[in-house]
C-alpha positions as CSV (number, residue, x, y, z in Angstrom):
1,M,133.0,94.7,117.0
2,A,132.7,97.5,115.5
3,R,129.1,98.6,113.8
4,K,129.1,98.2,110.0
5,K,128.7,102.5,108.6
6,K,125.3,103.0,107.2
7,K,125.5,103.7,103.7
8,V,124.5,107.1,102.4
9,L,122.1,107.0,98.9
10,E,122.0,109.7,96.3
11,N,118.3,108.8,96.1
12,P,116.6,108.4,99.6
13,F,113.5,106.8,97.6
14,V,114.1,103.0,98.1
15,Y,111.3,100.8,96.4
16,Q,113.6,98.1,95.4
17,G,115.0,95.9,98.5
18,Y,116.1,97.4,102.0
19,E,118.9,99.6,102.7
20,N,118.7,100.8,106.6
21,P,116.7,102.4,109.0
22,N,117.5,105.9,107.7
23,Y,115.7,104.9,104.5
24,F,112.5,103.0,106.1
25,C,109.5,104.7,107.6
26,D,108.2,104.3,110.3
27,R,106.1,101.1,111.0
28,M,107.5,101.4,114.8
29,E,105.2,99.5,116.4
30,E,104.7,97.1,113.9
31,T,108.4,96.3,114.0
32,E,108.0,96.4,117.8
33,N,105.5,94.0,117.6
34,V,107.3,91.1,115.4
35,L,110.5,92.0,117.8
36,S,108.4,91.0,120.7
37,A,106.8,88.0,119.2
38,L,110.1,86.4,118.1
39,R,111.9,87.5,121.3
40,N,109.1,85.8,123.5
41,G,109.0,82.4,121.6
42,R,106.1,83.4,119.2
43,N,106.1,82.7,115.5
44,I,104.1,85.3,113.9
45,T,102.2,85.4,110.6
46,L,102.0,88.5,108.2
47,I,99.2,89.5,105.9
48,S,98.2,92.0,103.8
49,P,98.3,92.7,99.8
50,R,101.5,93.0,98.0
51,K,103.3,96.5,97.5
52,I,102.1,97.7,101.0
53,G,105.4,96.6,102.9
54,K,105.6,93.3,103.9
55,T,108.9,92.3,103.0
56,G,110.4,95.6,103.9
57,L,109.3,95.1,107.2
58,I,110.6,91.8,107.6
59,N,113.7,93.4,106.6
60,H,113.9,96.2,108.7
61,A,112.9,93.8,111.6
62,F,115.9,91.2,110.5
63,Y,118.0,94.6,110.6
64,C,117.2,95.5,114.1
65,I,117.6,91.6,115.5
66,K,121.3,91.5,114.5
67,E,121.9,94.8,115.6
68,Q,120.6,93.5,118.9
69,E,122.1,90.3,119.0
70,S,125.5,89.5,117.2
71,D,124.9,85.7,116.7
72,V,122.1,85.0,115.3
73,I,120.9,84.2,111.4
74,C,118.5,85.4,109.5
75,I,117.1,84.0,107.0
76,Y,114.5,85.1,103.9
77,I,112.9,83.1,101.1
78,D,110.1,84.2,99.3
79,I,108.3,80.7,97.6
80,F,106.1,82.9,95.2
81,S,107.7,81.2,92.2
82,T,107.7,77.3,93.7
83,N,105.3,74.7,92.0
84,T,106.3,71.9,94.2
85,L,107.5,70.8,97.4
86,Q,110.8,70.2,95.7
87,D,110.9,73.7,95.1
88,F,110.4,74.5,98.4
89,V,113.1,72.0,99.5
90,E,115.6,73.2,96.9
91,M,114.8,77.0,97.5
92,I,115.4,76.9,101.4
93,S,118.7,74.7,101.1
94,K,120.1,77.5,98.9
95,A,119.2,79.8,101.0
96,V,120.7,78.3,104.2
97,I,124.2,77.4,102.3
98,E,124.1,81.3,101.1
99,D,123.9,82.6,104.6
100,A,127.2,79.9,105.5
101,L,128.9,81.7,103.2
102,S,128.6,84.8,104.3
103,R,130.0,83.6,107.9
104,E,132.9,82.7,109.4
105,K,134.9,79.9,107.2
106,S,134.2,76.9,110.2
107,F,130.5,77.6,110.3
108,M,130.6,77.5,106.8
109,T,132.6,74.6,106.3
110,K,129.9,72.4,108.9
111,V,126.9,73.6,106.7
112,L,128.5,72.5,103.2
113,D,129.4,69.4,104.8
114,F,126.0,68.8,105.7
115,F,124.6,69.5,102.5
116,K,127.2,67.8,100.7
117,G,124.9,64.9,99.6
118,L,122.6,67.8,97.7
119,R,125.7,68.6,95.7
120,P,125.3,72.3,95.9
121,T,127.3,74.1,93.3
122,I,128.8,77.5,94.0
123,T,130.0,79.8,90.9
124,P,130.5,83.3,91.6
125,D,127.8,86.2,90.2
126,L,128.9,87.4,86.6
127,L,127.8,90.6,88.0
128,T,128.5,91.2,91.7
129,G,131.4,88.4,91.8
130,M,129.5,87.2,95.1
131,P,129.2,83.7,95.5
132,T,125.7,82.1,93.9
133,V,124.5,78.6,95.2
134,S,122.3,76.3,92.9
135,V,121.2,73.2,94.5
136,S,119.6,69.9,93.1
137,V,117.0,67.8,95.4
138,V,115.6,64.7,93.9
139,P,111.7,64.8,94.2
140,V,111.5,61.5,96.1
141,Q,114.1,62.6,98.4
142,A,112.3,65.7,99.4
143,E,110.5,65.1,102.4
144,Y,113.8,63.6,104.0
145,T,115.8,66.7,102.7
146,L,113.0,68.8,104.5
147,K,113.5,67.1,107.8
148,S,117.2,67.4,107.4
149,I,117.5,70.9,107.0
150,F,115.3,71.7,109.9
151,T,117.3,69.2,112.1
152,H,120.5,70.9,110.8
153,L,119.2,74.5,111.8
154,E,118.4,73.3,115.2
155,S,122.2,71.6,115.5
156,L,123.7,75.2,115.0
157,N,123.3,76.6,118.7
158,K,122.3,79.8,117.4
159,R,119.1,81.9,117.2
160,V,117.7,81.5,113.7
161,Y,115.0,83.4,112.6
162,L,113.5,82.1,109.4
163,A,111.3,84.4,107.0
164,I,108.8,82.6,104.3
165,D,107.0,85.2,102.2
166,E,103.8,84.3,100.1
167,F,103.4,81.1,102.1
168,Q,100.0,80.4,101.3
169,Q,102.1,78.8,97.8
170,I,102.3,75.8,99.4
171,T,98.6,75.2,99.1
172,E,99.4,75.1,95.4
173,Y,101.7,71.7,95.6
174,P,100.4,68.8,93.9
175,E,101.9,67.0,96.8
176,K,98.8,66.4,99.5
177,G,99.6,67.2,103.1
178,T,102.6,69.8,102.3
179,E,100.9,71.6,105.5
180,A,100.5,69.0,107.7
181,L,104.3,67.9,107.0
182,L,105.8,71.3,107.7
183,R,103.9,71.7,110.8
184,S,105.5,68.5,111.9
185,Y,108.9,69.3,111.4
186,I,108.3,73.1,112.7
187,Q,107.0,72.5,116.0
188,F,109.6,70.6,117.4
189,V,112.8,73.0,116.0
190,H,112.8,75.1,119.3
191,N,115.7,77.4,118.6
192,V,114.3,78.4,115.3
193,R,111.6,81.5,115.3
194,F,109.3,82.0,111.8
195,I,107.9,84.8,109.8
196,F,105.2,83.5,107.6
197,S,103.9,86.2,105.3
198,G,101.2,86.3,102.6
199,S,99.5,88.2,100.5
200,K,96.2,85.8,99.6
201,K,94.3,87.0,102.9
202,H,91.6,84.9,102.3
203,L,93.9,81.0,101.8
204,M,96.2,82.7,104.6
205,E,93.3,83.2,107.2
206,E,92.3,79.6,106.2
207,M,95.6,78.1,107.0
208,F,96.1,79.9,110.3
209,C,92.5,80.4,111.5
210,S,90.6,77.2,110.7
211,P,90.4,74.4,113.4
212,Q,90.5,71.9,110.6
213,R,94.4,73.0,109.1
214,P,97.6,71.8,110.7
215,F,98.8,75.6,111.4
216,Y,95.7,76.5,113.4
217,Q,96.2,78.8,116.0
218,S,99.8,78.3,116.0
219,T,101.1,81.9,115.4
220,Q,100.7,85.3,116.3
221,I,98.4,87.0,113.5
222,M,99.4,90.6,112.1
223,E,97.8,92.5,109.4
224,L,99.6,95.2,107.7
225,N,97.8,98.5,106.8
226,P,99.1,101.3,104.7
227,L,101.3,104.0,106.5
228,H,100.2,106.7,108.0
229,E,100.1,109.3,105.4
230,E,101.3,112.7,108.0
231,I,104.2,110.6,109.1
232,Y,104.9,109.5,105.6
233,F,104.6,113.3,104.1
234,D,107.3,114.2,107.0
235,F,109.5,111.5,106.0
236,A,109.3,112.4,102.3
237,N,109.4,116.1,102.6
238,R,112.4,116.0,105.1
239,F,114.4,114.4,102.3
240,F,113.6,117.1,99.8
241,E,114.4,119.7,102.5
242,A,117.7,118.2,102.8
243,K,118.9,119.3,99.3
244,K,116.6,122.7,99.8
245,G,113.8,121.5,98.0
246,S,110.2,120.8,99.0
247,I,107.1,118.8,98.2
248,T,104.0,120.4,99.1
249,R,101.4,118.1,101.2
250,E,98.6,118.3,98.8
251,L,100.8,117.3,96.0
252,F,101.8,114.2,98.3
253,H,98.0,113.8,99.5
254,S,97.2,113.5,95.5
255,L,99.7,110.6,95.4
256,Y,98.8,109.1,98.6
257,Q,95.4,108.8,97.5
258,R,95.8,107.7,94.1
259,F,97.9,104.7,94.9
260,D,96.0,104.0,98.6
261,G,98.6,104.1,100.5
262,Y,100.4,101.5,99.0
263,T,104.2,102.0,99.6
264,W,105.7,100.5,96.5
265,Y,103.7,102.9,94.1
266,I,104.4,105.6,96.1
267,Q,108.3,105.1,96.7
268,A,108.5,104.6,93.0
269,V,107.0,107.8,91.9
270,M,108.9,109.9,94.9
271,H,112.0,108.0,93.6
272,R,111.5,109.9,90.7
273,L,110.2,113.0,91.5
274,Y,113.6,113.2,93.9
275,E,115.5,112.6,90.7
276,Q,113.9,115.2,88.7
277,E,112.6,117.8,90.3
278,K,114.0,120.2,93.7
279,H,110.2,121.4,94.5
280,V,107.3,119.6,93.8
281,S,103.9,121.4,93.7
282,T,102.2,120.9,90.6
283,E,100.1,118.2,89.2
284,S,101.9,117.9,86.2
285,Q,105.3,117.3,87.9
286,L,103.2,114.5,89.3
287,S,101.4,112.7,86.6
288,D,104.9,113.1,84.7
289,A,106.9,111.1,87.2
290,I,103.8,108.4,87.3
291,L,104.0,108.2,83.4
292,F,107.9,107.7,83.3
293,Q,107.4,104.5,86.0
294,I,104.1,102.9,83.7
295,N,105.9,103.4,80.4
296,T,109.1,101.8,81.9
297,M,106.5,98.8,82.1
298,S,104.8,99.1,79.1
299,S,106.3,96.4,77.4
300,Y,105.8,93.9,79.9
301,Y,102.4,94.8,80.3
302,Q,101.9,94.4,76.4
303,T,103.7,90.7,76.7
304,L,101.6,89.8,79.8
305,T,97.9,90.7,78.1
306,T,98.6,88.8,74.8
307,F,98.2,85.6,76.9
308,L,95.1,86.8,77.8
309,T,91.5,85.9,75.6
310,D,89.1,88.4,74.5
311,N,87.3,88.2,77.1
312,Q,89.9,88.2,79.7
313,F,91.5,91.3,78.0
314,S,88.1,93.1,78.2
315,L,87.0,92.6,82.0
316,L,90.5,93.0,82.6
317,K,90.0,96.7,80.8
318,A,86.4,97.2,82.5
319,I,88.0,97.1,86.1
320,A,91.1,99.1,85.5
321,S,88.1,101.8,83.9
322,A,85.6,101.3,87.0
323,R,89.0,101.4,89.5
324,I,86.9,99.0,91.8
325,V,84.0,96.7,91.0
326,P,81.9,95.5,94.0
327,Q,79.9,93.2,92.0
328,P,81.7,92.4,88.2
329,Q,78.9,90.0,87.3
330,S,76.2,92.8,87.6
331,M,73.9,94.1,84.7
332,D,74.8,97.5,85.4
333,F,78.6,96.7,85.1
334,I,78.2,94.3,81.9
335,L,76.2,96.5,80.0
336,R,78.1,100.0,80.9
337,Y,81.3,98.3,79.5
338,S,79.6,96.2,77.1
339,L,81.4,93.0,78.5
340,P,79.8,89.1,77.4
341,N,77.5,87.5,79.7
342,A,77.5,87.0,83.5
343,S,79.0,83.2,83.2
344,S,81.8,84.0,80.8
345,V,82.7,87.0,82.8
346,K,82.8,84.8,85.9
347,S,84.7,82.4,84.4
348,A,87.1,85.4,83.2
349,L,87.1,86.5,86.7
350,E,88.5,83.4,87.9
351,V,91.5,83.4,85.6
352,L,92.2,86.9,86.1
353,T,92.4,86.4,90.1
354,K,94.2,83.2,89.4
355,K,96.6,85.0,87.5
356,D,96.9,87.8,90.4
357,L,95.9,90.3,87.6
358,V,93.1,91.4,89.6
359,Y,92.7,91.4,93.4
360,H,89.3,90.9,95.4
361,T,89.4,93.4,98.3
362,S,86.3,94.1,101.1
363,E,85.1,96.7,98.9
364,G,85.4,94.8,95.5
365,Y,87.6,93.9,92.6
366,I,90.5,95.8,91.7
367,I,93.6,95.8,89.2
368,Y,96.3,94.4,91.5
369,D,99.2,96.3,89.8
370,R,98.3,99.8,90.3
371,F,100.6,100.8,87.5
372,M,98.8,98.2,85.4
373,G,95.7,99.6,86.0
374,L,96.5,103.1,84.6
375,W,98.2,101.5,81.7
376,L,95.2,99.9,80.7
377,C,93.0,102.9,81.2
378,R,95.6,104.9,78.6
379,I,95.5,102.2,75.9
């Protein structure tokens, strides 16, 4: 079978989705670790905050797998938006059916016949024309349907790689015992390898490292760190040089430091710089590119903050101004930003953390969305 020609992009700085290895920076060691684990029968747990590049790494690993193994199934689902076991089952069912639609007719027929009890609805996407799937699962049958899905995957006689992103979300489901239920099915599916990915470190570590939890020591655990700055600079500058332009090492360092090496934000700013500039060497060019990205999100941020109380919004702005706060309930922090008493700050902090507006790192609390943090500092 002829190898599919890699797409050539007008703008090489991809920050939405994954294209191909030409536009994927480094992660050689991490990719090999993932591939080695999967090839040797080990499931893997991938932990890092959002925007560092977990999803990109998973998609890159799947790309490499498909290059090396022609007859495999790679399925990715992000369960961050799910709230119940029913939501989870519907999402994984939809992903399996959509994968079948992209394959040969005989395979598609087999899968659709298996899922006919779920009454899947297949309609063309209004924009792309590609088939999209909707699935309805009766809540009382969610456990049975989930078991059936894993039974079906094992019956395919194919190697299956299934990535479940934001896996810690299952701990929020109202159904008790969801972890144990999934573990009981997963451990007996011998042809399926799993990537469990999550952004809430404390929850993921509790799930996979605590002897009291069903997934204890069931996977290889891997933490993802920011890309090495020098490697990232060489990657970025190569594209500017290809159009007979450049970006100075000093400006890239400034960008990298400003966003602590978080890939998504750097890619978004580089995307704008590549679009607008040929030679990038001044802070004003960098500031304009960052401001452009913030402005594109300002309406969303305004809407998001209208649902906060005055105390929550004041604390959010204070954390944005301080950039990182080791002790939000300290008297020094409270007085500096004219916040209410420590108990009010504690209550507000719990809400902001639960809403994923604030994130607790080893150094302190930060605004999760770095662009939002800059937006808060400007208003």
